[in-house]
N, C-alpha and C positions, 0 to 999 in steps of 0.2 A: 108708739105714740110720741115719745120724746123726740125721736129722730125726725118724725114728720113735722113736728112743731119747729124744730131747729131749722130744717130746710125751708119751711114756709117763712120763718122770720128772716133768714138770710136772703131769700128771694125777694121779700118785700123791701128790705133795705137796698138791695141791688137795683130793684125797679125804680125806687125813689131817687137814688143817686144817679142812675142812668138818665132819668128825665131831666134832672138839674144839669147834668153834664152836657146833654144835647142842647139844652137851651143856652148854656154858657158858651158853648162852641160857636153857636150862630151869632151871638151878640158880642163876643170878645173881640178886642182890637187885634189887628194882624200881628203875629209873632208873640202873642201873649198866651201862656198856657193857663187855662182856667182851673181854679182850685177844685171845682166839682169833678173835672176830668181826672185830676190826680186822685181824688177820693175814690172814684170808680175803679181806677187801676189798683188802688190799695185793696178794695173789697174783692176784686177779681183775683188778685194775688193771694189774699188770705183764703179765699174759697179753694183755690188750687192746692195750696199748702196743706190745709186741713183735710183735704180729701185723700192725700197720700198716706199710705200706711206708715206708722211711726218708724219702724225699722228701716224702710226704704228711704224715708226722709232723712234719717241720721246718716245713712251710708251715702246717699246722694250729696248731702251737704259736705261730708268728709271728702268726697271725690272732687267736688267743684271748689271747695274752700281755697286751696292753694293757688288756683287760677284767678280767683276774683277777690283776693284779699291782698293787702299791702300795696303792690305796684299798680293795681287796678285803679286806685284812687287818683292816679296821675292824669286820667282822661275823664271827660264828662260821661261817656258811655260806660266806662269801667266803674265809675263811682256809683251809678244807678244799679249796675249789675251786682256790685259788691253789697249794696243795701238789700237787694232782692234775694240774692243767692247765698250771702254769707251772714249778714247781720240779722235778718228776719227769721230764718228757719230755727235757730236755737230757742227763740221764744215760743214758736209753734210746737216743737217737739217737747219742750218743757211742760207746756199746758196739757198737751195730749197725754204725756206720761203721768201727770198728776191725776187727771180725771179717769184714766184707764184702771179698771179693777184687776186685781191679781195679787198673788203672793209675792211679797218683797222680802229681801234679807232684813234681818233684825239690825237696827241701828246700834252702833257702838260709839263710845265717847269720841273716837278719832274722826268719826263721820261729821261731827259738828264743827271741826276745826276749819275746813275750807269756808264754810258759811261765816264763821267768826272773822276770818281774814277779810272776806269781801265786805262785811259790815264795818270792820275797822277802817278799811280804805274809804268806804262811802262816808263814814262819820268824819274822817279826817278831811275829806273833800268838802263837806258841808260846813265844817267848823273853821278850817284854816285857809280855804281857797274861795271865800265868798266873792271876792273881786273877780276871780276867774269865772265863776258861775254867772255873775251878773253880766260880764262882758260877752260871753259865748255860751249860753246855757245848753243849747242843743249839742254843740260840738263837745262840750265838757262831759255831758251825760253819755254821749255816744262813745267817747274815749274810755270812760270808766267801764261801760258795758262791754266793749269789745276787748279791752286789754285785761280786765279782771273777771267780770261776771260770766262771760261765755265759757271760759275754762271751768269755772265752778259749776255752771249749769251742766256742761258735758259730763263732769264727774258724777253728779247726782243722778242724771238721767240714765247713764250707762250702768253705774254701780247698783242702782236700785230699780232696774227695769222690772215692771210688773210681769209676773208669770215667768215664762221661760226666758232665760237671759239672751241678750243680743249675742249672736254667735261670734266668738273671737276669730274664728277662721275667716268669716266674711269681712270683719273689720280689718284684719291684717292683709287680706287680698286687696282691699281698697287702698290701704296705706302703701303696699308694694306697687300697685299700679300708678298711684299719684306720685310717689317718689321716683319711680322709673321715668315718668314723663318729665319731671323736673330735672332729673339728671340728663336726659336727652336734650332738653331745651338748653341746659347749661353748656353742653358741648357745642350745640349749634351756635349759641351766642359767642362762644370762644372762637369758633371758626369764622363766623360771618359778621359779628357785631350786632345781630338782630335779636330782639326779644319781643314777646307778645305786646307789651304795653309801652314799647319804645323807651324804656327806662335806661338811660345811658349815663347816669350820674356816677357810676363806678368805672367808666371807661376813661382811663387817664393817660393813655399813650402806650406805646410799644413796651411790652414786658410787664405792664401793670393794668391790663384790662381784666377786670374781675367780673365773672358772671353772677347775675342775680336771678335769671329766669323771670318768674313773676312774684318773687318774694321780697323785693325792695332792698335787701341787704345780703351780701355774700355770706355772712355768718349764719343768717337764718336758712338760706339755701343749703349751706353745708350741713347744718344740723339736721334738716329734714332728709337730705340724701343719706346722711349717716344713720338716721333712724331706719330708713329703708334697708340699708346694708346689714344692720344688726338683726333685723327681723328676718331677712333672707338667710343669714347664717344660722339663726335659731331653727328655722324650718328645715334646712338641709342637713344640719349636723346634730340636732337635738330631737330627732324623731317627730318633726312637724307634719302637718297634713300633706299627703301626697299631691292633693290638688293645688297646692301652693308652690310646687317645685318649679314649674316653668316660669312663673312670675319671679321666683327667687333667683333663678339663673339669669333672667333678663336684668334684674336689679343689680346683681353682682357684675354683669358685663358692662353696664353703663355707669354704675355708682362710683368706682374709683376715679375715673377720669372726670366725671361730672363733679365730684367733690374737689379734686385737685385744682380745677380751673377756677374755683372760687377764690383761690389764693388766700384762704383764711386759716391762719395757724391754729386758732382755738378749736374750730370745728374739725380740722384734720387730725389734731392730736386727740381730741375727744373720741372720734370714731376709731382711731388706731388703738387707743387704750381699751375701748369697749370690745372691739373685734378680736383682739389677741386672746383673751381668756376663752371666748366663745369657740375659737378654733383649737387652742391648746388643751383645753379641759374636756373636749369631746373625744370619746374613744374612736369615733369614725375618722377624725381628722387630725389627731394628735401628731402622728408621724409626718404627714404631709405639711401640717402647720409649722412644725419645727424646721422642716426642710425649706419651706417658703421664707421663713424669717431669716434663716442662715443665708439663703441666696440673696435676699434683699440687702442684708448687712454687707455681704461680699461685694455686691454691685456698688453700694454707696462708698465703700472704702476704695475700690479700684478707680471709680470715676469721680471721686470727690474734688479733685483739682478742676475738672471741667465744670462740675456743678457750681462750685464756689465762684467761678469767673463769669457765670451767666448773669444777664441783666435781671432775670427773675429772682435769683437768689439775692442779688445786691439790693433790689427794691423792696423785697418782702421779708425773706427769711433772716437776713442779717441787718435789718433796719433797727439799729440800736436806739435811735431817737424816738421811734414809736414806743419802745419799751419804757424809755425814760418818762414819756408823757403819761403812760399808764401808771407808773410808780408814783408820780406826782399826784395824780388823781386819787390813788389809793390812800396816800398820806392825808390828803385833804378830806377824804370821806371819813377816815377813822377819827380825825380831829373833830369834824362836825358831829359824828355820832357820840363822841365822848362828852360833848357839851349838852346833848339832850338824849340820853341813852335809853329812856323807857318808851316814850311814844314818838320820838323824833320831831322833826321840824314841820311836818305836815305834807299834805298831798301836793305833788309836783313842785316841791320846794328846792330840789337839789341845785338846779341851775341858777336859782336866785340867791341861795344862802352860801354857795361856795366862795363868793367874793369876800366873805368875812374872815377867811383863813389865809395865812401866809405859809407857804411850803417851800422846802428846799429840795434839791436833787442833784444827781450827777451832772445835769446840764446847767446847774447854777440856780440860785434862788430866784433871780429875775425871770429867767427862762421858764423855770418850773411854775412860777406864779402866773406867767402869761399862758402857759399850756393849760393850766387849770381853768383860767378865765375863758379860754377859747375853745374848750372841749367839754362835752357832757360826760357823764359817767360811763365807764366801760365795764362795769361789774354790776349785774342785777342785784346781787345780794348786798353789796355795799350801798346801793341806791335805796333799797328797802330799809336797811339799817338806819340810814340818814333820815329818810322821810317818815318811817313808821316805828323807829326804835327797835329795841331788842324784842319787844312783844310782837311787833309786826313780822320780824324775820322768823321768830319761833313759830308763829301761826302759819307762815308760808311753807317752811321746810319740814315741819313735824309730820304731816301726812306723807310726804315723799319718803322720809326716813323710815317711818313705822311700817308702811305698806311694803316698801322694798325689802326691809329686814325680814318680814314674814314670807315674802316670795323667795328670798335666799334660803330660808329654812326648808321650804317645800322642794327647792332644787336639790339641796343636800339629802333630803329624805327620798329622792327619786320619785316624786309625785307623778302620776300619769300625764298630767298636763304641763310638765316642766318646760316644754318648748315655749309655752306662752309666758311662764315666769322668767325664763332666760331672755326672751325678746323684750318683755316689759321692763325688767330691771335695766337692761342695756340701753333701751330707748330713753328711759328717765335719766340715766347717767349722761348720755350724749347731749341731751338738751340742757341739763343742769350744768354740766361742765362748760358747754358753749356759753351759757348764760353768765358764767363768771368772767367771760372775755368781751361781752357786749351787753347793752342794757335792754332787756326784754320788755321794759315798761312801755316802750314805744310800739310794740308789735303785739299781734293777737293770735294768729293761727298756730305758730309753732309752740308757744306756751300751752295752748289748748290741747295740742297733741300729747304733751306730757300728762295733763290731767286725764286724757282719754285712756292712756295706758295704765295709769294708776287705778282708774275705775275698772278696767278689765281685770287687773290683779286682785282688786278688792272683791269683785263679784265672784271670781273663781274661788277665792278663799272662803267666801261666805256660803257658796253653794256646797262646798265640800265634796265635789265630784269632778271628774275630768272636764276640762273647759271645752274640749272639742265634742260636739254633738253631731251626729250624722243627719 
């Protein structure tokens, strides 16, 4: 009876909006998009989204998100696709998850921390950024929702899925497929200069053309490809599901080159640090891993002279000025944090308040101050410390540390689902380490992937059973 009434109500609303849209189309001036037509499209989209099974909606969103987030906003079509396929679905599967009945894991104190962090950021926005809200209310709310709220929503939906948990095998299959696609697009962009949304802002000439695929920033692309690589290694060397092996092999075939052509030191180092223990600590690959590392070291030593003379090495790996700028920004961030250590300077304040500090560095005091004035933060954690203080930073990283620590305990205890624990901890490490080299406050999807893996680890621990179900 309830389902019949819901359908009747939705049909009545759709009929009324359709009539108004048709009348507006006939009477609207040429080139003008009538608001009733937009309302009709919203109702139609909501009907489609709500009709999709919740697990299919989550997995479909995860597959499409990297394609229609970040760089998609650079075109009008991409902007609307991003709203429809990235921004809207988390609200829908959050509502569907809340109203769906079923047994859920018991809440623990740590599960309240992500919500507290989101509330702290929202409160800071409303109290300290009133001028920003008045100037651009829609854009400001959307930025908060996409960069903070979506990740938290994903955590609660996946970790507290009603009834039988969302299968980690299917989630990892989608991550492997999406990361393989991004790696392939990264290679194509390196060879041809083309990417889907014609985002060429990182193409700066011979030897310094950095791939972004559809993720707007080479560091983001590198982090996501790195996540795909560690998931693939966990599947292959830590007794992962056999059905994921082909996708894992494809990921490892495309990933290394796709990661390298981003020319992003942070993501490359993060992925290398995460991959090494996955290979060296696995009984299956320990010998081969040691051999591969020894061969790589030998190649670097033998060919170092040629490597050091290339334009790529000179422009990226040995760029000391870039390091000096980052050091100056770190000094400025710590100075600002020391002035307001508890709750920080407020939402989005970093670029505004950095002008109040004077810094010095190896490039000289004047150059260092100019570098701080002309650059935004390159460290997510320092930005959070400056804007939300020690409380904000603690609320952000506490769930990461607590859930990852428990996953490491299960790995040492040889839990049946330890392939997932290995993949999850490594994925969190790759994104967190990369986040220390760029500012994730400007981006949405890759931080949400970190919350996704935390949710998978939290649910596997709460269920107390193997994470893989047939």
